[in-house]
Each structure stands twice: as structure tokens, then as C-alpha cells.
C-alpha positions as CSV (number, residue, x, y, z in Angstrom):
1,M,-19.5,-23.0,-20.9
2,N,-17.5,-21.0,-23.1
3,T,-16.9,-17.2,-22.4
4,Q,-17.3,-14.6,-24.6
5,Y,-15.8,-11.6,-24.5
6,I,-16.9,-8.0,-25.8
7,S,-16.0,-4.4,-25.4
8,F,-17.8,-3.4,-22.3
9,H,-19.8,-0.2,-22.2
10,A,-20.7,1.6,-18.8
11,G,-23.0,4.7,-18.4
12,E,-26.2,5.6,-20.2
13,S,-24.7,7.0,-23.0
14,V,-21.9,6.5,-24.9
15,V,-18.9,8.9,-24.7
16,M,-16.0,8.4,-27.2
17,L,-12.6,9.2,-25.4
18,P,-11.8,12.7,-27.2
19,E,-8.5,12.7,-28.9
20,G,-5.1,14.2,-27.1
21,V,-6.8,13.6,-23.2
22,K,-3.8,13.0,-21.5
23,N,-5.0,13.1,-17.8
24,E,-4.1,9.6,-16.8
25,F,-6.8,7.6,-14.8
26,I,-9.2,10.3,-15.5
27,L,-11.9,10.0,-18.3
28,P,-14.9,11.7,-19.8
29,K,-18.1,11.0,-17.7
30,G,-20.2,7.6,-19.5
31,T,-16.6,6.8,-21.6
32,A,-17.3,3.3,-23.3
33,M,-14.6,0.8,-22.0
34,T,-13.1,-1.0,-24.7
35,G,-10.5,-3.3,-24.6
36,K,-8.0,-0.8,-26.4
37,L,-8.5,1.7,-24.0
38,L,-8.2,-0.5,-21.2
39,R,-4.9,-1.7,-22.5
40,E,-3.6,2.5,-22.8
41,M,-5.0,2.9,-19.0
42,I,-3.1,-0.6,-18.3
43,D,0.2,0.8,-20.0
44,K,-0.1,4.6,-17.9
45,H,-0.6,2.5,-14.9
46,K,2.8,0.7,-15.6
47,Q,4.6,4.2,-15.7
48,Y,3.6,4.4,-11.8
49,V,5.3,0.8,-10.9
50,P,9.0,1.5,-10.9
51,K,8.3,4.2,-8.2
52,Y,6.4,1.9,-6.2
53,L,9.0,-0.9,-6.6
54,E,11.2,1.6,-5.6
55,S,8.9,2.2,-2.1
56,K,8.9,-1.4,-1.6
57,R,12.4,-2.1,-2.0
58,M,13.3,0.3,0.3
59,Y,10.3,-0.6,3.1
60,E,12.4,-3.9,2.7
61,N,16.0,-2.9,3.3
62,D,16.7,-3.0,-0.4
63,Y,18.7,0.2,-0.9
64,G,20.6,1.2,-4.2
65,I,23.9,1.3,-2.1
66,M,23.3,-2.2,-2.0
67,H,23.3,-3.1,-5.7
68,R,26.7,-0.1,-6.6
69,L,29.8,-1.7,-8.5
70,D,32.4,-3.4,-6.8
71,R,35.0,-1.7,-6.0
72,A,38.8,-2.6,-6.6
73,Y,39.9,-5.8,-4.0
74,H,42.5,-4.1,-1.8
75,K,40.0,-1.0,-1.2
76,P,37.1,-1.1,1.9
77,D,33.5,-1.9,0.3
78,N,31.2,-1.5,3.4
79,R,27.7,-1.4,2.2
80,L,25.8,-0.2,5.3
81,T,21.5,0.4,5.4
82,V,19.5,2.0,8.1
83,N,16.1,1.4,7.3
84,L,14.5,4.6,8.5
85,A,12.0,3.9,5.1
86,K,10.6,1.5,7.6
87,Y,11.3,2.8,10.9
88,I,9.1,6.0,9.5
89,V,6.5,4.0,8.0
90,D,6.0,1.8,11.4
91,T,6.1,4.3,13.8
92,F,3.6,6.4,11.7
93,S,1.4,3.6,11.5
94,G,1.5,2.4,14.7
95,F,0.7,6.3,16.3
96,F,-2.1,6.4,13.5
97,M,-3.8,3.0,13.6
98,G,-2.1,1.3,16.7
99,N,-5.1,1.9,18.6
100,P,-8.0,0.2,16.4
101,V,-10.9,2.9,15.4
102,K,-13.9,2.5,17.2
103,E,-17.1,2.4,15.1
104,S,-20.7,2.5,16.3
105,H,-24.1,3.3,16.0
106,E,-27.0,4.4,17.9
107,N,-29.4,2.2,16.6
108,E,-28.6,-1.2,17.7
109,L,-29.5,-3.4,15.2
110,V,-26.9,-1.5,12.7
111,N,-24.6,-1.2,15.5
112,D,-24.9,-5.4,16.2
113,F,-24.2,-5.3,12.2
114,V,-21.1,-3.2,12.0
115,L,-19.8,-5.0,15.2
116,S,-20.4,-8.6,13.7
117,F,-19.1,-7.7,10.1
118,N,-15.5,-6.1,11.9
119,R,-15.4,-9.3,13.5
120,R,-15.9,-11.5,10.4
121,N,-13.4,-9.3,8.5
122,N,-10.8,-8.9,11.3
123,L,-10.9,-5.4,10.1
124,D,-8.6,-4.1,13.0
125,D,-6.0,-5.8,11.6
126,H,-7.4,-5.1,8.0
127,K,-7.2,-1.5,8.9
128,A,-3.8,-1.2,9.6
129,E,-2.5,-2.9,6.7
130,L,-4.4,-0.5,4.8
131,S,-2.5,2.3,6.8
132,K,0.7,0.2,6.2
133,I,0.6,0.4,2.6
134,A,-0.7,3.5,2.1
135,C,2.5,4.9,4.2
136,I,4.5,3.1,1.5
137,Y,2.5,3.9,-1.8
138,G,0.7,6.9,-1.0
139,H,-2.5,4.8,-1.3
140,S,-4.0,1.5,-0.9
141,F,-7.4,0.0,-2.1
142,E,-10.4,-2.2,-0.6
143,Y,-11.6,-4.6,-2.7
144,I,-15.3,-5.6,-1.7
145,F,-17.1,-9.2,-2.8
146,Q,-19.5,-11.6,-1.7
147,D,-17.9,-15.1,-0.8
148,E,-19.4,-18.7,-0.9
149,N,-21.8,-18.3,2.1
150,A,-23.2,-14.7,0.5
151,E,-21.2,-12.2,3.1
152,T,-19.7,-9.5,2.3
153,E,-16.0,-9.8,2.7
154,V,-13.5,-7.1,2.1
155,V,-9.3,-7.4,1.2
156,Y,-6.9,-5.0,0.7
157,E,-4.6,-4.4,-2.5
158,T,-1.6,-2.5,-3.1
159,P,-1.9,-0.7,-6.4
160,L,0.9,-2.4,-7.8
161,G,-1.1,-4.0,-9.9
162,M,-4.7,-1.9,-9.2
163,F,-5.8,1.3,-9.9
164,I,-9.1,3.1,-10.2
165,I,-10.2,5.5,-13.2
166,Y,-12.6,8.5,-12.2
167,D,-14.3,10.7,-14.3
168,D,-14.1,14.2,-15.2
169,T,-16.6,15.4,-13.1
170,I,-16.3,18.2,-10.1
171,K,-16.5,15.2,-7.7
172,K,-14.2,13.1,-9.4
173,K,-16.3,9.3,-9.0
174,P,-14.9,6.8,-9.7
175,M,-16.0,4.9,-12.9
176,Y,-14.3,1.5,-13.3
177,A,-11.8,-0.2,-11.1
178,V,-8.7,-2.5,-13.0
179,R,-6.8,-5.2,-10.8
180,Y,-4.0,-6.9,-13.3
181,D,-1.2,-9.3,-13.3
182,Y,1.2,-11.7,-16.0
183,D,0.4,-14.8,-17.1
184,E,3.4,-17.1,-17.4
185,Q,3.7,-16.1,-21.6
186,G,4.3,-12.1,-20.1
187,R,0.5,-11.6,-21.5
188,V,-2.1,-9.6,-19.1
189,Y,-4.7,-10.9,-17.6
190,G,-7.0,-9.4,-14.6
191,E,-10.5,-8.2,-13.8
192,L,-12.5,-4.6,-14.7
193,I,-14.8,-3.8,-12.0
194,T,-17.6,-1.5,-12.6
195,H,-20.8,0.2,-10.9
196,T,-22.7,-3.7,-11.8
197,D,-20.2,-6.1,-13.3
198,Y,-17.0,-8.0,-12.0
199,L,-15.6,-8.7,-15.7
200,S,-12.5,-10.8,-16.4
201,F,-10.4,-10.0,-19.4
202,K,-7.2,-10.7,-21.3
203,Q,-4.8,-9.9,-23.8
204,D,-6.6,-10.4,-27.0
205,N,-3.4,-9.2,-29.2
206,V,-0.2,-6.5,-28.7
207,F,-3.0,-3.3,-28.8
208,D,-6.3,-4.7,-27.1
209,M,-7.6,-6.5,-24.5
210,A,-10.9,-9.0,-24.7
211,I,-13.7,-8.1,-22.0
212,E,-16.1,-10.4,-20.5
213,V,-19.5,-10.1,-21.4
214,P,-21.7,-9.0,-18.7
215,S,-24.5,-11.7,-17.0
216,N,-26.2,-12.7,-14.3
217,E,-22.5,-14.3,-13.2
218,T,-20.8,-11.5,-13.2
219,R,-23.2,-9.1,-11.7
220,H,-22.6,-7.4,-8.4
221,Y,-25.7,-5.2,-6.4
222,Y,-23.6,-2.9,-4.2
223,G,-25.0,0.1,-6.0
224,G,-21.5,1.7,-6.7
225,L,-17.7,0.9,-7.2
226,P,-16.7,-1.8,-4.8
227,V,-13.3,-0.9,-4.6
228,I,-12.6,1.6,-2.3
229,E,-9.6,3.9,-2.2
230,Y,-7.7,5.0,1.0
231,L,-5.4,7.9,0.6
232,Q,-1.5,8.7,2.7
233,N,-2.7,12.3,0.8
234,S,-4.2,13.9,-1.9
235,E,-1.0,13.6,-4.1
236,R,-0.7,10.2,-3.4
237,Q,3.0,10.4,-1.9
238,S,4.5,7.6,0.2
239,I,5.2,9.3,3.8
240,F,9.1,8.6,3.2
241,E,8.7,10.0,-0.4
242,N,10.1,13.3,0.6
243,V,13.2,11.8,2.6
244,K,14.3,8.9,0.1
245,S,17.2,11.6,-0.9
246,L,18.3,12.0,2.9
247,I,17.8,8.1,3.5
248,N,20.2,7.2,0.7
249,A,23.0,9.8,1.8
250,L,23.1,8.6,5.0
251,N,23.5,4.9,4.3
252,K,26.8,6.4,2.1
253,V,27.9,8.5,4.6
254,L,27.9,5.6,7.1
255,S,29.1,3.0,4.4
256,A,32.7,5.8,4.0
257,K,32.8,6.3,7.5
258,V,33.2,2.4,8.3
259,D,35.5,2.2,5.1
260,D,37.9,4.9,6.7
261,I,37.6,2.9,9.9
262,E,38.8,-0.5,7.8
263,Y,41.5,2.0,6.1
264,F,43.1,2.8,9.1
265,A,43.5,-0.4,10.4
266,D,45.3,-2.0,7.3
267,A,47.1,1.6,7.4
268,Y,51.1,1.0,5.9
269,L,54.2,0.7,8.3
270,A,56.4,3.5,6.5
271,I,60.1,2.7,7.7
272,L,62.7,5.0,5.7
273,G,66.1,5.5,6.0
274,A,66.7,1.7,6.9
275,E,66.4,-1.5,4.8
276,I,64.3,-4.1,6.2
277,E,64.8,-7.9,5.2
278,D,62.1,-10.3,4.5
279,A,63.0,-12.1,8.1
280,D,63.0,-9.5,9.8
281,L,60.1,-8.2,8.5
282,A,58.2,-11.3,9.1
283,R,59.7,-11.3,13.1
284,L,58.3,-7.6,13.5
285,L,54.8,-8.7,12.4
286,E,55.5,-11.7,14.9
287,N,56.9,-9.5,17.6
288,R,55.0,-6.1,16.8
289,V,58.7,-4.9,18.2
290,I,60.7,-2.8,16.2
291,N,64.5,-2.7,16.9
292,L,67.1,-1.1,14.8
293,D,71.0,-0.3,15.7
294,G,73.9,0.6,14.0
295,D,75.1,4.0,12.5
296,G,72.7,6.2,11.1
297,A,70.0,4.7,12.8
298,D,68.9,7.7,14.7
299,K,68.1,8.9,11.1
300,V,65.6,6.3,10.2
301,T,61.8,7.4,10.2
302,I,59.2,5.3,11.5
303,K,55.5,6.1,11.5
304,F,52.0,4.8,9.9
305,L,50.7,6.6,6.7
306,E,47.5,7.9,7.5
307,K,45.3,9.7,5.6
308,P,43.6,13.0,6.9
309,S,40.8,12.4,9.4
310,S,37.1,13.3,8.3
311,D,35.5,12.0,11.3
312,K,34.5,15.3,12.7
313,T,32.8,16.3,9.7
314,Q,30.7,12.4,9.2
315,E,29.8,13.1,12.4
316,N,28.1,16.4,11.8
317,T,27.1,15.0,8.3
318,I,25.0,11.8,10.0
319,N,23.7,14.4,13.0
320,W,22.3,16.9,10.7
321,L,21.2,14.3,8.0
322,L,19.0,12.1,11.0
323,D,17.5,15.7,11.6
324,L,16.4,16.4,8.7
325,I,15.4,13.2,7.9
326,Y,12.8,13.3,10.8
327,Q,11.9,16.8,10.5
328,T,10.8,16.0,6.8
329,A,9.0,13.0,7.4
330,M,7.6,14.2,10.2
331,V,7.8,11.5,12.5
332,S,9.3,11.9,15.8
333,N,12.4,10.1,16.7
334,V,10.5,8.1,19.5
335,N,14.3,6.4,20.4
336,D,15.6,10.1,21.5
337,E,16.7,9.7,25.0
338,K,15.4,13.4,25.7
339,F,12.3,11.7,24.2
340,G,11.7,9.6,27.3
341,D,12.4,12.5,29.8
342,A,9.6,15.0,28.0
343,S,6.6,15.5,30.4
344,G,2.7,15.0,29.3
345,T,2.6,18.6,27.5
346,A,6.2,18.4,26.1
347,L,5.4,15.0,24.6
348,E,2.1,16.5,23.1
349,I,4.4,19.3,21.4
350,K,7.3,17.0,20.2
351,L,4.3,14.3,18.8
352,Q,2.5,17.4,17.4
353,P,3.6,17.3,13.8
354,M,3.3,13.3,13.9
355,S,-0.4,14.7,15.2
356,N,-0.7,16.9,12.3
357,L,0.1,14.4,9.8
358,A,-2.3,11.5,11.4
359,L,-5.4,14.2,11.3
360,T,-4.6,14.6,8.1
361,K,-5.0,10.9,7.0
362,E,-7.6,10.5,9.7
363,R,-10.0,12.7,7.7
364,K,-9.4,11.0,4.4
365,F,-9.6,7.2,5.7
366,K,-12.6,8.5,7.5
367,S,-14.2,9.2,4.1
368,A,-13.4,6.1,3.1
369,M,-14.4,3.5,5.4
370,Q,-18.0,5.8,5.0
371,D,-17.6,4.8,0.8
372,R,-17.3,1.4,2.3
373,Y,-20.3,1.2,4.8
374,K,-22.8,3.2,1.8
375,L,-22.0,0.0,-0.5
376,V,-22.5,-2.7,2.5
377,F,-25.3,-1.2,3.7
378,N,-27.1,-1.1,-0.2
379,L,-27.2,-5.1,0.2
380,P,-30.4,-5.8,2.0
381,T,-28.8,-9.2,3.2
382,N,-26.5,-7.0,5.5
383,V,-29.3,-4.7,7.2
384,P,-33.1,-4.0,6.3
385,T,-33.5,-1.8,3.1
386,G,-35.1,1.3,5.8
387,Y,-31.4,1.3,7.1
388,R,-29.8,1.5,3.6
389,N,-28.9,5.5,4.3
390,E,-27.8,4.6,7.8
391,W,-24.3,4.7,6.8
392,Q,-24.4,8.1,6.9
393,N,-24.8,7.9,11.2
394,I,-21.5,5.7,11.9
395,Q,-19.6,7.5,14.4
396,Y,-15.8,6.7,14.0
397,T,-13.4,7.3,16.9
398,F,-9.8,7.5,15.7
399,T,-7.8,7.3,19.2
400,Q,-3.8,8.6,18.1
401,N,-1.4,6.1,20.1
402,M,0.9,8.4,22.4
403,P,1.3,7.6,25.9
404,R,-1.6,7.9,27.8
405,N,-2.5,8.9,31.3
406,I,-5.5,7.0,32.3
407,S,-6.2,9.0,35.9
408,D,-6.6,12.0,33.7
409,E,-8.7,10.6,31.0
410,V,-11.4,9.3,33.9
411,E,-10.8,13.1,35.0
412,N,-11.4,14.3,32.0
413,A,-14.7,12.2,31.8
414,R,-16.0,13.2,34.4
415,N,-16.0,16.6,33.7
416,L,-18.1,16.0,30.8
417,E,-20.8,14.4,33.2
418,G,-24.1,16.2,32.5
419,V,-22.1,17.8,29.4
420,V,-22.7,15.1,26.9
421,S,-24.0,11.8,27.0
422,K,-23.1,8.7,28.5
423,E,-21.7,7.0,25.2
424,T,-19.3,9.8,24.8
425,Q,-17.8,10.0,27.7
426,L,-16.7,6.7,27.6
427,S,-15.7,6.9,24.5
428,Q,-13.3,9.1,25.7
429,L,-11.5,6.1,27.7
430,S,-8.8,5.0,25.5
431,F,-8.8,1.1,27.1
432,I,-12.8,1.1,26.0
433,D,-13.0,0.1,22.1
434,D,-17.0,0.1,22.4
435,A,-18.7,2.4,24.2
436,K,-22.3,1.2,23.8
437,E,-21.5,-2.3,24.8
438,E,-19.7,-1.3,28.2
439,I,-22.9,0.6,28.7
440,D,-25.0,-2.4,28.1
441,K,-22.7,-4.4,30.3
442,L,-22.8,-1.6,33.6
443,K,-26.7,-2.1,32.8
444,S,-26.9,-6.0,33.4
445,E,-24.6,-5.7,36.1
446,K,-26.1,-2.2,38.1
447,P,-29.8,-1.7,36.1
448,D,-29.7,2.1,38.2
449,E,-28.2,3.9,35.9
450,E,-26.6,6.4,39.3
451,Q,-24.3,3.2,39.8
452,Y,-22.3,4.0,36.4
453,D,-22.4,8.0,37.3
454,F,-18.8,9.5,36.2
455,Q,-18.9,10.7,39.4
456,N,-18.2,7.6,41.1
457,F,-16.7,5.9,38.3
458,G,-13.5,4.0,40.1
459,D,-14.7,4.5,43.3
């Protein structure tokens, strides 16, 4: 069947894009998505790609110093890199998402679906990747679709080739999502996702895109845009965005320091007041002994030429650059010798900046995960229609991956006896992934509820 292409309109009423609107990925509510407008939005997104690629290269240990012009052949030209961008991302991601997010619901049917959905999509790894991508680029995307078995699947995407267009209302609701790439001829093609359809498009000419006609084959029934944006922060900045220049400066200082060491290793020997024959120089180099005699030998000066040492200055610069990088990025240097000697309370204080950063990201990720389940629960093939709004009652438990004292956790859980529910008590234990499932196991082993009372827990 030949695919027809037309300009696509989303919304009940056509609202033409006002001249002069320059709000990047924000359009007036109800704006018709035409091929020309789609091309303009993609061109705007391309302006962000160099910044994304810079972050990607830094994470992959490809820094600017590796691409500087070569020096003269006789000069040291060391190019050292300390991949602190990757260290910051991996350390924070492990702290934030190292312990999988626990998702639970009080209704057994809904809870079973949530667990099944998590396992089928391997969401523990999926969420960890979403977090890492957001750390690198400032945000990440989750794409929802139905597979060949009509089961809901999710995949993660980077912002290198995807973006969301929001409306200009106070809530900034998502209108469209765009995923694009290039063919062998360098022409743009991709997918336009709306609240009702997955539509393919391709470059029609220099100024326009041809968008597929909506049909039953392109339709979806999630009741919203099946692409979710996960934010690192409201500014969509990489976690190491504010320390990029500091990391580059550190690489330059370290490279210069090794250059100096190499320079000193190849220092020139100056012999003043005497002329050395070539044969004598060869023996001198071989035997490493200088023996001069004859008249005026006492007036001969022999020394190595050295330039002034900047070792202390370099060391101080390296140290304060490292301190500034960790302080500005708000990610702790867990390899610091003093870190391992800290007590429990002191350790929490050292981790406080990173914990605050994680709490901010947690709120944004929780909001995105609610948006995901709102879409997933809209399909009656996932949950019965009567449970469509139960996504609002899913509980999310984020556990920061910091050193834990299991005895203290159990003691704290015991102190909650009679204050909160059994499920809440069990959820305080970091080594229990699903509190409801653990309660069911305890009931099956010991039907008497008092047998898993926390006053007797672990005795």
C-alpha cells in the first residue's frame, strides 16, 4: 500500500503559529503541525546538538586537549585526561538509582500488574539508564509502545535525536514528540508522535517535511503523548555542566606538569670553559663520568641547564581545581582517604549536598513515572477500566545508595510498631524490595500475624 503524506493537524481547532514566536519547543495550544513547521522545530533542535555531543564526548573521555595542535617535535606534548565527567555521572547515578525504586499499590490486582510490568520491561535497568542519560545531557526520554504481542513496552532515548514540543499554557502540556535521524543521502526522516498517532515523516524538500496521513494503523490509545521527559533539573543541564571548564583546566595543568617532568629528564648538560671532542662526549654519555684535567680545569663550569620549577604552584592548582570540581558539582569524592574514616553521622553530613541534589531529581523522576503509569493504565488490556485512575495511588520509594547500618534500620522499624502500617515498617528496610510481597511470604510461613511483629523481628 502506498503511504500518503499530508500536513497533520492536532487539536480541535486550528491555530496558526503567530509570526515572531521564538520560544524554542513551545507552541500555542492547538497549533497545526505542518511539514514546514516541523522542519523549523527540527532545525531549532539541531542548535542544541553540539552541546549534547560535547557532554557525550566528555563522558567518553574525549576532551578538547586531545585535539589541540601538535607541538614542535623536540618539545614534550603530553595530553593527560582525568575523566571526572564520567566519575561524577556514575557516582551520582549509583547514589541516586543504585538501589532500585520500589513501586507498590495497596490493591493486589494493580500491584501484581505493576510488578509484572516492571519485570517484563526490566525497569530497574531501564530507570538506571534514564538517570544516567539525564545526568549526561540534562534530560532523557521514555518512549511507550505496544509490541507484537500487544503488550506495553518502554525504551529509553537520548535527546540527541528526540525532543518534545509543549503548549504555551500555564501547565506547559506536551503536544508533540519528534524522533529523527538521517538517511544515507543526509535527508531527515523520523517519527512525529501525537496524542493519538505515531506518524512517520520524511524530508520532502529543503524547507518542508512530508507527514504521514493518520489511519487505524498509526493510531494508539494511551490517551496522551506516549513519550515522557525525565529531567535532571529544571534547566535541563548536565550534572557536570558547571564544571566543564574546571575539568578542562585540570587536564591542561596535569599535562603541563608531565611535560615539565619530561623536560627535566632531558635537560641539557652545560660545560663552560672547556671544549669537549665528539669522542669524549660519547665516552661521557656511556660512562656517565666527567674527568677534566690540565691548565684551567679549575675554571671549568659543568652543570645541567634547568628552568625554574613550578612544581609547588602546579600541585596547589591541581588540589584547588579538584576541590572546586567536587564542590560545584555537589558530588562527593568517595575516594578521599578521610571519607572512609567518617562515622555514620559525619558520613551523612559529607553526603548532604549530593543527597539534596538527589532529592530534587527524585521529585522530577516521580512526576515522570506517574505520567508513564497514567498512560499505561489507560489501556484496558493492562488494567480493568474501573482501575484506570489507580495510577495515582502507586507508591514510589527511592532509597539513596549510601552506607547502611542494618541493625539501625531494624531498630528504627521496631520503633514504628503501632505508629504506621506493617507495609510501611518493612519498606524502611533497604534490603527488602517489595514490602507487600514480603508480608505475603511471612503470612504463608506463619499465619499468625504476631509472628512477624517487629518486636520479635530478627530474634
